[in-house]
C-alpha positions as CSV (number, residue, x, y, z in Angstrom):
1,M,-0.1,-0.2,0.1
2,D,1.5,3.2,-1.2
3,T,0.9,5.8,1.8
4,I,2.0,9.2,1.9
5,K,2.0,11.2,5.4
6,T,1.8,14.8,5.6
7,E,0.6,17.9,7.7
8,I,-1.7,19.4,5.2
9,V,-3.6,18.2,2.2
10,V,-5.4,20.2,-0.1
11,V,-8.2,18.9,-2.2
12,G,-8.6,21.0,-5.3
13,A,-6.0,23.3,-7.0
14,G,-8.2,26.4,-8.0
15,P,-7.6,30.0,-6.8
16,G,-8.7,28.8,-3.3
17,G,-6.7,25.3,-3.0
18,Y,-3.3,26.4,-4.8
19,A,-3.6,29.7,-2.7
20,A,-3.9,27.5,0.7
21,A,-1.3,25.2,-0.2
22,F,1.3,27.9,-1.2
23,Y,0.6,29.8,1.9
24,A,0.7,26.9,4.1
25,A,4.1,26.1,2.4
26,D,5.4,29.6,3.0
27,L,4.6,28.8,6.8
28,G,6.8,25.8,6.7
29,K,4.1,23.3,6.5
30,K,4.5,20.1,4.6
31,V,1.5,20.2,2.1
32,I,0.3,17.9,-0.6
33,L,-2.0,19.4,-3.5
34,I,-4.3,17.0,-5.1
35,E,-6.0,17.9,-8.4
36,R,-8.1,15.5,-10.8
37,E,-7.8,17.7,-14.0
38,K,-4.5,17.7,-16.0
39,R,-3.9,21.5,-15.4
40,L,-3.5,23.3,-12.2
41,G,-5.8,26.5,-11.6
42,G,-9.4,25.1,-11.4
43,V,-12.4,26.4,-13.1
44,C,-11.3,30.0,-12.7
45,L,-8.1,29.7,-14.7
46,N,-9.1,26.9,-17.2
47,R,-13.0,27.1,-17.9
48,G,-14.1,30.6,-16.2
49,C,-12.5,33.7,-15.1
50,I,-9.6,33.8,-17.5
51,P,-10.8,32.5,-20.8
52,S,-14.1,34.4,-20.6
53,K,-12.0,37.8,-20.1
54,A,-9.5,36.8,-22.9
55,L,-12.3,36.2,-25.1
56,L,-14.4,39.3,-24.0
57,Y,-11.0,41.6,-24.6
58,A,-10.6,40.2,-28.0
59,T,-14.1,40.6,-29.2
60,H,-14.5,44.0,-27.8
61,Q,-11.9,45.2,-30.3
62,I,-14.5,44.5,-32.9
63,V,-16.8,46.6,-31.4
64,S,-14.2,49.1,-30.9
65,A,-13.0,49.3,-34.3
66,R,-16.6,49.9,-35.5
67,E,-17.1,52.6,-33.2
68,C,-14.0,54.3,-34.7
69,A,-15.8,55.8,-37.7
70,H,-17.0,58.9,-36.2
71,R,-13.6,59.6,-34.8
72,G,-12.4,59.6,-38.5
73,I,-10.7,56.2,-38.3
74,A,-12.3,53.5,-40.3
75,F,-11.6,50.1,-40.8
76,G,-13.0,47.4,-42.9
77,E,-15.2,44.4,-41.6
78,P,-13.2,42.0,-39.6
79,T,-12.3,38.4,-40.4
80,V,-12.4,36.0,-37.4
81,D,-10.1,32.8,-37.4
82,L,-12.0,31.0,-34.4
83,G,-9.1,28.5,-34.7
84,K,-6.5,30.9,-34.1
85,M,-8.6,32.8,-31.4
86,R,-8.8,29.4,-29.6
87,A,-5.1,28.8,-30.0
88,W,-4.5,32.4,-28.5
89,K,-6.7,31.8,-25.6
90,E,-5.4,28.2,-24.7
91,S,-1.9,29.8,-24.9
92,I,-2.6,32.1,-21.9
93,L,-4.2,29.3,-19.8
94,E,-1.2,27.2,-20.4
95,K,1.2,29.9,-19.4
96,L,-0.5,30.5,-16.4
97,A,-1.1,26.9,-15.3
98,G,2.5,26.3,-15.9
99,G,3.3,29.3,-13.8
100,V,1.2,27.7,-10.7
101,A,2.9,24.4,-11.5
102,T,6.2,26.1,-11.2
103,L,5.5,28.1,-7.8
104,A,4.1,24.7,-6.2
105,K,7.5,22.9,-7.5
106,M,9.5,26.0,-5.9
107,R,7.8,25.7,-2.6
108,N,8.1,21.9,-2.4
109,V,4.4,21.4,-2.5
110,T,3.8,18.1,-3.9
111,V,1.3,17.6,-6.4
112,L,-0.8,14.4,-7.0
113,K,-3.0,14.3,-10.3
114,G,-6.0,12.2,-9.4
115,R,-9.3,12.0,-8.0
116,A,-9.6,12.2,-4.2
117,Y,-11.7,10.4,-1.9
118,F,-11.7,10.6,2.0
119,E,-11.5,7.3,3.6
120,G,-12.0,9.0,7.0
121,S,-11.1,12.1,9.0
122,Q,-7.4,11.9,8.5
123,K,-7.0,9.6,5.5
124,L,-7.4,10.0,1.7
125,R,-7.5,7.8,-1.4
126,V,-6.2,8.9,-4.6
127,E,-7.0,7.6,-7.9
128,T,-3.9,8.4,-10.1
129,E,-2.6,7.2,-13.5
130,D,-0.3,5.2,-11.5
131,G,-2.8,3.5,-9.4
132,Q,-4.2,4.2,-5.8
133,K,-2.3,6.3,-3.3
134,F,-3.4,6.9,0.3
135,V,-2.8,10.2,2.0
136,E,-2.5,10.3,5.7
137,Y,-2.8,14.2,7.0
138,D,-3.2,16.0,10.1
139,K,-5.8,18.6,8.6
140,A,-7.3,19.0,5.2
141,I,-8.5,21.8,3.3
142,L,-11.7,20.9,0.8
143,A,-11.5,23.3,-2.2
144,S,-13.2,21.1,-4.6
145,G,-15.1,24.1,-6.5
146,S,-18.4,24.1,-8.3
147,T,-19.8,23.0,-11.7
148,A,-22.2,24.9,-14.1
149,A,-25.7,23.8,-13.3
150,M,-27.5,22.0,-16.1
151,P,-31.2,21.2,-15.0
152,K,-32.3,17.7,-15.9
153,V,-35.3,19.2,-18.1
154,F,-32.4,20.9,-20.3
155,D,-30.0,18.0,-20.5
156,L,-30.8,16.5,-23.7
157,G,-27.2,15.3,-24.3
158,N,-27.0,17.5,-27.3
159,P,-23.8,19.4,-27.7
160,R,-26.0,22.5,-29.1
161,I,-27.3,23.0,-25.5
162,M,-24.1,24.4,-23.8
163,T,-22.8,25.5,-20.1
164,S,-20.2,28.1,-20.0
165,T,-17.8,25.3,-20.3
166,E,-18.7,24.7,-23.8
167,A,-19.4,28.2,-24.9
168,L,-15.9,29.3,-23.8
169,E,-14.5,26.9,-26.6
170,I,-16.2,28.8,-29.6
171,E,-16.5,26.0,-31.8
172,E,-18.8,28.0,-34.2
173,V,-20.5,31.6,-34.2
174,P,-24.1,30.1,-34.3
175,E,-26.6,32.6,-36.3
176,S,-29.1,32.5,-33.2
177,L,-28.0,32.0,-29.8
178,L,-30.4,31.5,-26.5
179,V,-29.0,32.5,-23.3
180,V,-31.0,31.1,-20.7
181,G,-30.2,33.4,-17.4
182,G,-29.5,37.0,-17.2
183,G,-26.8,36.8,-14.7
184,Y,-23.1,37.5,-15.1
185,I,-22.0,34.5,-16.9
186,G,-24.9,34.7,-19.5
187,M,-24.6,38.7,-20.0
188,E,-20.6,38.1,-20.3
189,M,-20.9,35.3,-22.7
190,G,-23.8,36.8,-24.6
191,T,-21.8,39.9,-25.1
192,V,-18.9,37.8,-26.6
193,Y,-21.1,35.8,-29.4
194,A,-23.0,38.8,-30.2
195,A,-19.8,40.8,-30.9
196,L,-18.8,37.9,-33.2
197,G,-22.1,38.2,-35.2
198,S,-24.5,36.0,-33.3
199,K,-28.1,37.2,-32.7
200,V,-28.5,36.7,-29.0
201,T,-31.8,36.5,-27.0
202,V,-31.5,36.6,-23.4
203,V,-34.1,34.8,-21.2
204,E,-34.3,35.8,-17.5
205,A,-36.9,34.6,-15.0
206,M,-36.6,37.5,-12.6
207,D,-37.7,41.2,-13.4
208,N,-34.2,42.4,-13.9
209,I,-30.6,41.2,-15.1
210,L,-27.6,40.9,-13.1
211,A,-29.6,40.2,-9.8
212,G,-27.5,41.3,-7.0
213,A,-26.6,44.9,-8.5
214,D,-28.6,48.0,-8.0
215,P,-30.7,48.7,-11.0
216,D,-29.5,52.0,-11.5
217,L,-26.1,50.5,-11.9
218,A,-27.2,47.7,-14.2
219,R,-29.2,50.2,-16.3
220,P,-26.4,51.3,-18.8
221,V,-25.8,47.5,-19.2
222,V,-29.2,46.7,-20.0
223,T,-29.1,49.8,-22.6
224,I,-25.9,48.5,-24.4
225,A,-27.2,45.0,-24.3
226,K,-30.3,46.0,-25.9
227,K,-28.3,47.4,-29.0
228,A,-25.7,44.5,-29.2
229,F,-28.4,41.8,-28.6
230,K,-31.5,40.8,-30.4
231,E,-33.7,40.9,-27.3
232,I,-33.8,40.9,-23.5
233,R,-36.8,39.1,-22.2
234,L,-37.4,39.7,-18.5
235,K,-39.9,37.8,-16.3
236,A,-39.8,34.8,-18.9
237,K,-39.5,30.9,-18.5
238,V,-37.9,28.4,-20.7
239,L,-40.6,25.3,-20.0
240,K,-39.0,22.7,-22.5
241,M,-36.1,21.9,-25.0
242,S,-36.1,19.3,-27.7
243,T,-33.9,18.4,-30.6
244,A,-34.9,19.9,-33.9
245,G,-32.6,18.7,-36.8
246,K,-29.6,20.8,-36.6
247,Q,-31.6,23.3,-34.1
248,I,-33.0,23.3,-30.6
249,K,-36.6,23.7,-30.3
250,V,-37.4,25.9,-27.4
251,E,-40.6,26.4,-25.5
252,I,-40.6,29.9,-23.5
253,E,-43.4,31.6,-21.5
254,Y,-43.6,35.1,-22.0
255,N,-45.9,38.1,-21.5
256,G,-48.5,35.6,-20.9
257,Q,-47.9,33.6,-24.3
258,R,-46.4,30.4,-24.7
259,L,-43.6,30.4,-27.5
260,E,-42.1,28.0,-29.7
261,E,-38.8,29.0,-31.3
262,L,-35.7,27.6,-32.9
263,Y,-32.3,28.5,-32.1
264,D,-28.8,27.2,-33.4
265,R,-27.4,26.8,-30.0
266,V,-28.6,27.5,-26.3
267,L,-26.3,28.7,-23.6
268,V,-27.5,27.4,-20.1
269,S,-26.5,29.7,-17.2
270,V,-28.5,29.3,-14.4
271,G,-26.0,29.2,-11.7
272,R,-23.4,26.5,-10.4
273,V,-23.9,23.4,-8.1
274,P,-21.1,22.5,-5.6
275,N,-18.7,19.6,-6.1
276,S,-19.8,17.7,-3.2
277,T,-20.6,14.1,-4.3
278,D,-18.2,11.6,-4.8
279,L,-15.8,12.9,-2.4
280,G,-16.4,10.3,0.5
281,L,-17.6,13.2,2.8
282,E,-19.9,10.7,4.4
283,N,-16.9,9.0,5.9
284,T,-16.1,12.3,7.8
285,G,-17.9,14.5,10.0
286,I,-18.7,17.1,7.3
287,Q,-22.4,18.2,7.1
288,L,-23.8,19.7,3.9
289,D,-26.8,22.1,3.5
290,E,-29.9,21.8,1.6
291,K,-28.0,22.8,-1.5
292,G,-24.9,20.4,-1.1
293,F,-22.5,23.2,0.0
294,V,-20.2,22.3,3.0
295,K,-21.4,23.9,6.1
296,V,-18.3,25.8,7.7
297,N,-18.0,28.1,10.8
298,L,-16.2,31.6,10.8
299,Q,-12.7,29.9,11.1
300,Q,-13.6,28.0,7.7
301,Q,-13.7,24.7,9.8
302,T,-16.5,22.0,8.8
303,E,-18.1,19.8,11.3
304,D,-15.1,17.5,11.2
305,P,-12.4,19.4,13.3
306,N,-9.7,18.0,11.1
307,I,-11.3,19.2,7.8
308,Y,-11.7,22.8,6.6
309,A,-13.4,24.1,3.2
310,I,-13.0,27.1,1.1
311,G,-14.2,28.8,-2.0
312,D,-17.5,27.5,-3.8
313,I,-17.6,24.2,-1.9
314,A,-18.3,26.2,1.2
315,G,-21.2,28.6,-0.4
316,G,-21.7,32.1,-0.3
317,I,-20.7,34.4,-3.2
318,L,-18.9,32.0,-5.7
319,L,-16.0,34.2,-6.5
320,A,-12.2,33.5,-7.0
321,H,-10.8,36.1,-4.8
322,K,-13.2,35.2,-1.9
323,A,-11.8,31.5,-2.3
324,H,-8.4,33.4,-2.1
325,K,-9.2,35.1,1.0
326,E,-10.6,32.1,2.9
327,A,-7.6,30.0,2.1
328,R,-5.7,32.5,4.1
329,I,-8.0,32.4,6.9
330,A,-7.9,28.5,6.9
331,V,-4.7,28.3,6.9
332,E,-3.9,30.7,9.6
333,N,-6.4,28.9,11.9
334,I,-4.7,25.6,11.4
335,N,-1.3,27.3,12.0
336,G,-2.7,28.3,15.4
337,E,-4.1,31.6,14.9
338,N,-7.6,32.8,15.7
339,V,-8.8,34.2,12.4
340,I,-12.6,34.8,11.4
341,N,-14.4,35.2,8.2
342,E,-16.4,38.2,9.2
343,G,-16.7,41.9,8.2
344,I,-14.4,41.2,4.9
345,V,-15.3,43.4,2.0
346,I,-15.5,41.1,-1.0
347,P,-15.9,43.3,-4.4
348,A,-18.0,41.6,-7.2
349,V,-17.2,42.7,-10.9
350,V,-19.1,41.9,-14.2
351,F,-17.1,42.4,-17.2
352,T,-20.0,43.4,-19.4
353,D,-19.8,46.4,-21.8
354,P,-19.8,48.5,-19.4
355,E,-18.3,46.7,-16.5
356,L,-20.2,46.8,-13.4
357,A,-18.6,46.6,-10.2
358,W,-19.5,46.8,-6.4
359,C,-18.4,46.6,-2.7
360,G,-20.1,46.6,0.6
361,L,-23.7,47.3,0.7
362,T,-25.9,47.7,-2.4
363,E,-28.8,50.3,-1.9
364,Q,-31.2,47.2,-2.2
365,E,-29.3,45.4,0.6
366,A,-29.5,48.3,3.0
367,K,-33.2,49.0,2.4
368,A,-33.9,45.3,3.2
369,K,-31.8,45.4,6.3
370,G,-33.1,48.7,7.4
371,I,-29.9,50.3,7.7
372,P,-29.9,54.0,7.4
373,Y,-27.8,55.6,4.3
374,E,-27.6,58.4,2.0
375,V,-26.6,58.2,-1.7
376,A,-24.3,60.2,-3.6
377,K,-23.9,59.7,-7.4
378,F,-21.7,61.2,-10.1
379,P,-22.3,60.6,-13.6
380,W,-19.3,59.8,-16.2
381,S,-21.1,62.5,-18.5
382,A,-19.2,65.0,-16.2
383,S,-15.8,63.1,-16.5
384,G,-13.4,64.5,-19.2
385,R,-11.5,61.3,-19.2
386,A,-14.7,59.4,-20.0
387,L,-15.5,61.8,-22.7
388,S,-12.1,61.4,-24.1
389,F,-12.8,57.9,-25.1
390,D,-16.5,58.1,-25.9
391,R,-17.9,56.3,-22.6
392,T,-20.0,58.7,-20.7
393,D,-22.7,55.9,-20.0
394,G,-21.0,55.3,-16.7
395,L,-22.0,56.0,-13.1
396,T,-20.2,56.1,-10.0
397,K,-22.6,55.8,-6.8
398,M,-21.8,55.8,-3.0
399,L,-23.7,54.7,0.3
400,V,-23.0,56.9,3.3
401,D,-23.9,56.6,6.7
402,P,-25.6,59.8,7.6
403,E,-24.3,59.8,11.1
404,S,-20.7,59.1,10.8
405,D,-20.1,59.5,7.1
406,R,-18.6,55.9,6.9
407,V,-18.8,54.5,3.4
408,L,-21.3,51.5,3.4
409,G,-20.8,50.8,-0.1
410,V,-19.6,51.9,-3.4
411,G,-21.2,50.8,-7.1
412,I,-19.4,51.7,-10.4
413,C,-20.8,51.0,-13.8
414,G,-18.5,52.2,-16.7
415,S,-15.4,51.3,-18.7
416,N,-12.6,49.6,-16.5
417,A,-15.1,49.6,-13.4
418,G,-13.4,46.3,-12.3
419,E,-10.1,48.1,-11.9
420,L,-11.3,51.1,-10.2
421,I,-13.5,49.3,-7.2
422,G,-10.1,48.2,-5.6
423,E,-9.7,51.6,-4.4
424,A,-13.5,51.5,-2.7
425,T,-12.8,48.1,-1.6
426,L,-9.5,49.3,0.2
427,A,-11.2,52.6,1.5
428,M,-13.9,50.5,3.2
429,E,-11.6,47.9,4.5
430,M,-9.9,50.7,6.4
431,G,-13.2,52.4,7.6
432,A,-12.8,55.5,5.5
433,T,-15.5,58.4,5.6
434,A,-16.6,60.2,2.4
435,E,-14.5,63.1,3.5
436,D,-11.3,60.8,3.3
437,I,-12.1,60.1,-0.2
438,A,-13.1,63.5,-1.1
439,L,-9.8,65.0,0.5
440,T,-7.6,62.6,-1.4
441,V,-6.1,64.1,-4.6
442,H,-6.7,62.0,-7.8
443,P,-4.9,62.3,-10.9
444,H,-6.6,64.3,-13.8
445,P,-7.8,63.4,-16.2
446,T,-8.7,59.7,-14.9
447,L,-11.7,57.9,-14.3
448,S,-10.7,57.4,-10.6
449,E,-11.5,60.9,-10.0
450,T,-15.6,59.7,-10.2
451,L,-14.8,58.3,-6.9
452,M,-13.2,61.6,-5.5
453,E,-16.1,63.8,-7.2
454,C,-18.8,61.3,-6.0
455,A,-17.7,61.8,-2.4
456,E,-17.5,65.5,-3.0
457,A,-20.9,65.4,-4.3
458,F,-22.1,63.8,-1.1
459,Y,-21.1,67.1,0.5
460,G,-22.7,69.3,-2.0
461,H,-19.6,71.0,-3.8
462,A,-18.6,68.5,-6.4
463,T,-16.5,70.5,-9.4
464,H,-18.0,69.0,-12.3
465,T,-21.6,68.7,-11.4
466,I,-24.1,70.3,-9.5
467,A,-24.9,68.3,-6.2
468,K,-27.6,69.0,-3.5
469,K,-26.1,70.4,-0.2
470,R,-26.5,68.3,2.8
471,P,-28.6,70.0,5.5
472,S,-26.3,71.1,8.7
473,L,-26.3,68.7,11.4
């Protein structure tokens, strides 16, 4: 029996798993990292964040070229080589995955490729190409991630019905594409295919797209999407799908009518489900919630004291940077420190056109929780930098505590909002007030100024917009 002993074993080499393994190794721990895929990096690197952003960047060049005509610069119609695009995307993934593997080697982290199965609270079986291996450990960190959900009613075994995994392969540009779900994945991938020439229809069961974001921040995204897409249908429901030759026949309930339509491809983007099955968790003390996510405490520890869980498998918001933070918390607690996952500001970014980003409370959340707040806004139509590249469709928004002036939340919709939200996240982590941001000198002309002027607007004296003055306290 081939048995390896280690201090810490990490199951899953995504952004949470490899971050945990590397941090533990940096703290002097003996670490084994187990990954069932051929490349390290998990869904984010291989089938999620990175490839989708690469494709969004690539296809945005098509849109940018078309928009240049009124500036006196005209390009011919683009030609798209899908094979070359896929190869370029894959080269990025190979470089990043190779970098993660190199970092693991340099840290003396042992990487096992294979499927992990818990034999008990402190023992794993790993099915590798070289046969079974057993790992005995002091502590384990479960970072097995999640998978794109495919409801059984849509799962026909037809490759024309895709999840984000298949959609990222860009095998073809379908003439017509139905996107089921108006969340960030559906809207991002719809943006990619629309830029390539597909007629995209989005069907969303709720009354707005990008649930979780404030409607006023999502509005510019909807405006642009309505121009790029064939249609966005809200309060609509897909009832049934079936194969119809080389197309998919879809039954949709919309506006009180039952529609039957044909599409060349369908993208199902209705959320993600945890990878908590076939892991032998029943042989441990781990408990799952009703959706299959692993229950953890504020230290990321499961009901089994020897096993911690981080990232998507532990529920909450399913974001790579959230997994990375939880990795640190788990490792530090294993290392004897008392660190809790509470009050941490986790930013969210949707890489649509325009981008949408927020951190802290949204206005909807503040209302639901009964938290007092005041709102300040700065429209990008007043930003010289936004005007300089024709992106005045943006908005910077700030929620402020009316008594302490502490920043409660920030939302940004506009070009490069994902890069701008970091400042707001830092401000909130440091307990900054709106005055702190207003008094911070920002370089001109930049989009970052919109944060300063938004804070200034809260006090009624933003230079480039007229703001209502606050009543004296």
